[in-house]
Structure formats: structure tokens, C-alpha cells
N, C-alpha and C positions, 0 to 999 in steps of 0.2 A: 616597382619590381624589386624583389629582394636581391641582395648581393649574393653571388655564387659562394658556396662554402670554400674556405681557404684550403690550400694544399696541406697545411699543417693540421687543420681539423680532420681532413680526410685521412691523413697519415696516422693520427692518434687513434682514430676509429678502426683503421684497418691494419694496424701494426702487427698484431698477432697473426692475422691471416697472411700478411706479407712474409713473415718469418716462416710460417708453415709452407707457403708456396715456394719460397726460395730454398728451403731445406729439402724439399722433394726434388727440385731441379739440380741442386748442387751436390746432394748426398751428404751435406755437412751442416749441422746446426750452427757451428761457429762461423762458417763462411756465410751462411744465410744472415746471421746477426750482423756481420760486417757489411754485407750488401745493403741491408735495411738501414743501418746507421749511416752508410755513405749516402743513401737516398735522402735521409733526413738532412744531412749536411748540405746536399745539393739544393733541396727545396727551401731550406731555411732562409736563403738569401733571395728567393724568387717571389715575385708577385703572382698571384693567380691570374692567368690570362682571362680576360672578360668573356671570351667566346668559348671557354672550356665547358663542355657538356657533362663530362664525367671525370671529376678529379681522381676517383679511384682507378679508372682505366688508365689515366695519365700516369699515376704512381706506378702501376704494374709495368707499363711500357718503359718508363724511366728506369725502374729496377732491373728489368730484363736487359736493357742496354748496359747498365752498370755491371751486371753479372757477366755479360758477354765480353765487355771491355776487360774485366778482371781475368777472365779465362784466356783471352788473347794475349794479354800481358804476361801471364804465367807461361804460356807456350813459347812466346818470344824469349823470355828469360831462360827457360830450360834449354832452348836451342842455342842461345848465345853461350851459356855455361858449358854445354856439351862441346860446342865448336872450340871454345877457348881451351878446355881441358885437353881435347885431342891435339890441338896445335901446340900447346905448351908442353905436353908430354913428349913430343917429338923434337924439342929444341935442344936437348942436352941430357947428360947423364944425371944431373942433379934433380931431385924432386922439386916440383913447383911449389912455392910458398903460397898458401891460400889466405894469408893475412892481408888486410888492407894496408895501403901506404900509411906511414906514421902520421902525416898531417890529417888524413881522413879519420884515423883512429882517435886522435886528439879532439878533432871537431865533434866526432860522435860522442865521446865521453863528456864533452862540455854540454852538448845538446841534451844528453841523458841527465846530467846533473841539473840543468834548468828544468827539465820535465819533472824530475823527482821533487825539486823545490816547489814547483807549481802544484804538484799533488799535495805536498805538505801544507800549502796555504789554503787548500779547499776546506770548506766547512766539514766537520767530522763525518756527518752522515753521507754527504756527497762523496767524500774520499772513500769511506767504507764501502758504499754501494759500488763505486767504480772498481775498487780493488777486488771485491768479492766476485764481481761479474767478469772483469777482464783478466785478472790474474789467477783467481781460483776456479774460474770456469762455471760459476753458478748461473742458473737461469735467472731471469728477472723475478719470477715467482719465488724462487728459493731465496734470493737476496731479500725480497720483501718480507718473507717469513722470518728470516734471520734478524732483520733490523726492526721488525714490528711496525712496518709501514705498508702502504698500499703499493701494488704493482705499478700504478701510474706514477707514484712518487719516485719509485726506483728509476723508471724510465726518464723522468725529469732530472733526477740527480745525475744519471749517466750522461744525458745530453748536455747538462751544465758543465760537467767535468770535461767532456770532449771539446766543448767550445773553448774553455780555458786552456786546455792543452794544445789545441790547434792554434790559438793565438800565440802561444809560447813558441811553437814550432815555426810559425811564420815570421817571428822576429829575427 
């Protein structure tokens, strides 16, 4: 009996369809890309369950769960921010400072410096693909055209960059 197709194989085959699916559900291509990238990160450390009948259906279900988790987190954050602003506004005549505490600001700057350094250490095409997609907002196809590589190569470059950056963040 043949091994079931891996989740990564199914992901690579269905990636464009997943992006379209989540773009329709979220109303945003950027959010859809983030959900699909989060999905990849989630499955990259998983083994394909042996009794899995449809890896594609499993991916869509996981993606929907990630999308819903993201929406819930955004609603909770908005509610917290609103409650905090209302409470803080009533505590005195001075306007509330919205800057983070100094220690958090320093830690954030240090983390950003490590991420920028990690980006600078990436191979040139990987770094270029990541910057064009994440910073300039180009689609994978546009990045591929600009760099003169295949769309699949761009996806691999971006996944590679994300792995390096996630490792840096986890340090």
C-alpha cells in the first residue's frame, strides 16, 4: 500500500486555491496570504496522520481554524484597546501616553535589529523575494517575474526566509 501524500505535498499543490479561498472569506489578499503562511508553519512540523483520507480537506479545516482564531484575537484586542482607552481617558486631565514602556521599546528595537541582521544574512534571491513580497506587497507571481524565477521558487524562498526569521524570534 502506498504512503499517503504528505501535508506539505498537498499544501504545495493547493496553495493558490487556499489563498483564493481565504481571500474570499477574509476580504483581504494580505490576510489570506498570512493565514496560508501560518498554515504552512503549522504543518511543517507535523507528520501526516496515517489514517488521513483527504490531506486537502485537512488543510482547509486547519486554515479555517487559523482564520477564526485570528479573527477572535483581533476582536479581543480591539475590545481590550477600547476598554483601556475609555478607562485611561477618565483617570485624569493629562492625555494618556500611548508609547510602550522604555524596557519594552528597547527589547523591541533589539529584536528588530536581530531580524534585520538575519534578513541581511539570507541569500540574495531569498532576501529579495521576501522583501518584495512582505515589504512591497507584490504577489508571488509578480516577485517571480521581477526576479526571473518560477513562482514555486519564490514560495520556497519566502518559506525559507520565514523559517530563518522565526528561528531568530524564538531565540
